[in-house]
TORVO-574027 format. One line per field, with one value per residue (C-alpha): residue number from 1; residue in one letter; x, y, z. Coordinates in steps of 0.2 Angstrom, whole numbers. Example, Ala and Ser with C-alpha at 12.3 -4.5 7.8 and 13.67 -1.06 7.14 Angstrom:
BEGIN
n <- (1 2)
res <- (a s)
xx <- (62 68)
yy <- (-22 -5)
zz <- (39 36)
// end
This chain:
BEGIN
n <- (1 2 3 4 5 6 7 8 9 10 11 12 13 14 15 16 17 18 19 20 21 22 23 24 25 26 27 28 29 30 31 32 33 34 35 36 37 38 39 40 41 42 43 44 45 46 47 48 49 50 51 52 53 54 55 56 57 58 59 60 61 62 63 64 65 66 67 68 69 70 71 72 73 74 75 76 77 78 79 80 81 82 83 84 85 86 87 88 89 90 91 92 93 94 95 96 97 98 99 100 101 102 103 104 105 106 107 108 109 110 111 112 113 114 115 116 117 118 119 120 121 122 123 124 125 126 127 128 129 130 131 132 133 134 135 136 137 138 139 140 141 142 143 144 145 146 147 148 149 150 151 152 153 154 155 156 157 158 159 160 161 162 163 164 165 166 167 168 169 170 171 172 173 174 175 176 177 178 179 180 181 182 183 184 185 186 187 188 189 190 191 192 193 194 195 196 197 198 199 200 201 202 203 204 205 206 207 208 209 210 211 212 213 214 215 216 217 218 219 220 221 222 223 224 225 226 227 228 229 230 231 232 233 234 235 236 237 238 239 240 241 242 243 244 245 246 247 248 249 250 251 252 253 254 255 256 257 258)
res <- (r d s i n a e y g i d r f q c f v t q a g i f d t e v f a y s t d i v g v m y s n f g g l p y e v p l h y k r w s p h r f i s s w r t p t l v v h g g q d y r v p l n e g l s v f s s l q r r g v p s k l f y f a d e a h g i v d p r n n v a m y s l e m d w l d t w t g t s s s s g s s s g s s g s s f g p q y d s v s e s e s e s e s d d q e e t r s e k s g k v k v f v s e e k e k e r e r e k e r e e r e r g k e g k r e r e k e r e k e r e e r e r k e r e r e e r e r k r r k g k r k k r e g e k e r r e r e e e e f k)
xx <- (2 10 -3 -4 16 14 0 10 26 35 52 62 52 35 30 37 35 43 42 47 56 65 57 68 85 87 73 74 91 84 68 77 80 98 105 123 119 114 129 141 134 133 152 140 123 112 118 138 138 119 126 129 111 104 113 105 88 73 61 72 68 46 46 52 43 29 31 17 21 16 19 19 23 19 11 23 41 53 67 59 45 28 28 41 29 15 26 30 12 6 18 13 -5 -2 8 -5 6 -4 -1 -9 -3 -7 -4 -3 -6 0 17 35 50 46 29 31 12 9 -6 -1 14 4 -7 7 15 -2 -4 12 11 -7 2 14 3 -8 7 18 7 20 14 12 -4 -13 -27 -33 -39 -32 -36 -48 -33 -33 -48 -45 -31 -41 -33 -46 -49 -50 -53 -53 -53 -50 -40 -40 -32 -43 -35 -37 -48 -64 -56 -39 -51 -59 -41 -33 -48 -44 -24 -21 -26 -32 -27 -29 -27 -23 -24 -24 -37 -28 -20 -38 -46 -31 -35 -53 -49 -38 -53 -63 -51 -49 -68 -69 -53 -63 -78 -68 -60 -79 -85 -71 -74 -92 -86 -73 -89 -100 -85 -83 -102 -101 -88 -96 -113 -103 -93 -111 -117 -101 -104 -123 -118 -105 -117 -129 -117 -113 -131 -134 -118 -125 -140 -133 -122 -137 -148 -132 -131 -148 -146 -132 -142 -157 -146 -138 -153 -159 -143 -145 -164 -159)
yy <- (210 227 232 218 218 236 231 218 227 214 219 203 187 188 172 155 138 129 109 102 117 123 136 134 127 123 115 106 99 90 83 78 59 67 74 68 78 93 91 91 105 116 110 104 103 120 119 117 129 139 155 145 141 156 164 154 150 157 161 175 185 182 202 203 190 197 188 175 156 140 127 109 94 78 71 56 66 63 72 87 86 93 106 115 117 120 134 143 144 147 163 169 169 179 192 192 186 179 159 142 125 109 96 77 65 50 56 57 69 67 67 49 43 45 53 64 71 75 85 94 101 106 116 124 128 136 146 152 156 166 176 179 174 164 147 134 130 146 137 131 139 140 125 116 105 94 84 79 67 58 65 66 82 76 94 112 125 146 158 175 191 200 218 219 231 222 225 216 202 199 198 186 176 170 167 163 156 140 122 106 88 75 55 44 35 19 24 28 12 5 13 6 -10 -11 -2 -16 -30 -21 -21 -40 -42 -32 -44 -61 -54 -49 -68 -74 -64 -71 -88 -85 -77 -92 -105 -97 -97 -116 -118 -109 -120 -135 -130 -126 -142 -151 -142 -148 -166 -166 -158 -171 -184 -180 -178 -196 -201 -192 -201 -217 -215 -211 -226 -236 -227 -231 -249 -252 -244 -255 -271 -266 -263 -280 -289 -281 -285 -303)
zz <- (-10 -8 3 14 16 21 33 42 41 30 24 18 15 11 21 29 30 45 46 62 66 84 95 111 109 129 131 114 120 135 124 108 105 97 113 106 93 102 112 98 91 105 113 127 136 141 159 154 139 143 131 115 118 122 108 95 101 91 106 110 95 97 99 80 72 59 43 38 44 40 55 48 64 66 80 84 81 94 84 87 101 95 109 98 84 96 103 87 81 99 99 81 86 103 92 79 65 52 54 51 60 50 62 56 70 65 57 64 59 41 32 23 22 3 6 19 9 -5 6 15 -1 -9 8 6 -11 -8 7 -4 -17 -5 0 -16 -31 -39 -35 -49 -39 -42 -48 -32 -16 0 11 -3 -10 6 4 -14 -10 3 20 34 45 64 67 64 75 73 84 79 88 97 96 75 68 59 42 48 55 40 29 43 46 27 29 48 64 56 65 53 59 46 50 34 30 30 46 53 47 56 72 70 68 83 93 87 93 111 112 108 120 133 129 132 147 153 150 158 172 173 171 186 196 192 197 213 217 212 224 238 235 236 250 259 253 261 277 277 274 289 300 296 296 315 318 314 323 339 337 334 351 360 355 358 375 380 375 386 400 397 397 414 421 416 422 439 440 438)
// end
């Protein structure tokens, strides 16, 4: 551990774990669902007391960040919106600080789903063990504990700093730059059922549309048939009037002849 600490310049804490953490207090004040709390804590909103927010905003100290950090965030978090956690992770990655992002797509401000909750604590203990060697879960390997508790990986991607040497890349590839997205099995099944329901609804809607089209076609045929019958009726009526006119003309001619 001493060699790792010396390599990354760690001087106080061996690692951090941040869950639903704030990155920029000014942006957070306008996007959180507890604006009133921010107003009370800071004595106003950013446009009223900007110095208060700038003084305590973590993003102002990015240049000093160098401690390995695990970032945990829920995709449905409206208390501390997702952009705060993503900004923390992105900044750590840009600075080449060992870091991981665990993103629970269907969780809010707290990780409450039992499977996700167990997986989160297991991942956090693995992270602590990786950098301190004092975790009680030292028998498990980092990143392998999640699958044993049931959460599913929607996607796993890796981002590394291009400025590192080959040795540093090999070291960091095991400890940083990984993004894992968790969705509980039950909620994933619910999403599948919802998708099936939507497909059935679309099928029913399509059927109703086809029935409407057929109804329009029937109405159009009936309209044309009525128009044809009306033309035929007028034609017969015209012929009848013509015959009656011929008959009257012959009768007048016969009367004149007599």
